[in-house]
C-alpha positions in Angstrom: -114.3 31.6 7.7 -114.0 28.0 6.5 -112.4 25.3 8.6 -110.0 22.6 7.5 -111.9 19.3 7.2 -110.7 16.9 9.8 -109.9 14.3 7.2 -107.3 16.7 5.8 -105.2 16.3 8.9 -105.2 12.5 8.5 -104.2 13.0 4.8 -101.3 15.3 5.8 -100.1 12.8 8.4 -100.3 9.9 5.9 -98.4 12.0 3.2 -95.8 12.9 5.7 -95.2 9.3 6.7 -94.7 8.6 3.0 -92.3 11.5 2.5 -94.8 13.4 0.4 -94.5 17.2 0.9 -97.5 19.2 1.9 -99.1 21.3 -0.9 -98.1 25.0 -0.8 -101.7 26.1 -0.5 -102.1 23.8 2.6 -98.9 25.2 4.1 -100.3 28.7 3.6 -103.6 27.7 5.3 -101.7 26.4 8.3 -99.4 29.4 8.5 -102.3 31.8 8.4 -104.1 29.8 11.0 -107.5 30.4 9.4 -109.9 27.6 10.3 -107.1 25.4 11.6 -107.7 23.0 14.5 -104.3 23.3 16.1 -104.8 20.2 18.3 -105.6 18.2 15.2 -102.6 19.7 13.5 -100.3 18.9 16.4 -101.7 15.3 16.5 -100.9 14.9 12.8 -97.4 16.3 13.2 -97.0 13.9 16.2 -98.0 11.0 14.1 -95.3 11.8 11.5 -92.7 12.3 14.3 -93.6 9.0 15.9 -93.5 7.2 12.6 -89.9 8.3 12.0 -88.5 8.7 15.5 -90.8 6.7 17.8 -90.6 8.1 21.3 -86.9 9.2 21.0 -85.8 12.8 21.4 -82.5 14.6 20.8 -81.1 16.9 23.4 -80.0 20.4 22.3 -78.2 22.7 24.7 -78.5 26.5 24.4 -75.7 28.2 26.4 -76.0 31.9 27.3 -72.4 33.0 26.8 -73.4 36.5 28.0 -76.2 37.2 30.4 -77.9 40.5 31.1 -75.2 42.6 29.5 -76.8 43.3 26.2 -76.5 46.9 24.9 -79.9 46.7 23.0 -83.1 48.1 24.4 -85.6 45.4 23.3 -88.5 45.9 25.6 -89.5 42.2 25.6 -86.1 40.8 26.6 -84.9 40.2 30.1 -81.4 40.8 29.0 -82.0 44.3 27.5 -80.0 47.1 28.9 -83.2 48.6 30.2 -84.5 45.4 31.9 -85.0 45.1 35.6 -85.3 41.3 35.4 -83.8 39.6 38.4 -80.9 37.9 36.6 -77.3 37.8 37.4 -75.6 39.6 34.6 -72.2 38.6 33.3 -70.1 39.6 30.3 -69.1 37.1 27.6 -67.7 33.9 29.1 -64.1 33.0 28.4 -63.3 30.6 25.6 -62.1 28.0 28.1 -65.4 28.2 30.0 -67.4 27.9 26.8 -65.4 24.9 25.7 -65.9 23.3 29.1 -69.6 23.9 29.0 -69.7 22.4 25.5 -67.8 19.3 26.6 -70.2 19.0 29.6 -73.2 19.2 27.3 -71.7 16.5 25.0 -70.9 14.3 28.0 -74.5 14.7 29.1 -75.8 13.5 25.8 -76.5 16.7 23.9 -76.8 16.3 20.1 -76.2 20.0 19.5 -74.6 22.8 21.4 -75.7 26.3 20.6 -74.4 29.6 21.9 -76.4 32.8 22.4 -75.3 36.3 23.2 
């Protein structure tokens, strides 16, 4: 299985910094993971992020508006109806509670507030 030449990661980083899109064939190589050095890939992606955003981050808050009361039986999920995960279940929060949580997230600097059931 061929590996991606290390110079290719530098080229991807350079292109990204110049707003040049990755070639579809390169994207497929990355998505398939064949011969990809993931640390080199993360480093290239990090170079692009640092170029545009330096060391800044944005805060996103994900609020469970329902916990452990899901009617689905997804075996991988701690909130499944069949799960024995040690979580405190609760039904959907009230609108007032959700709004209060969103306001708190905004006050604490969240850029985005997302709700999950």
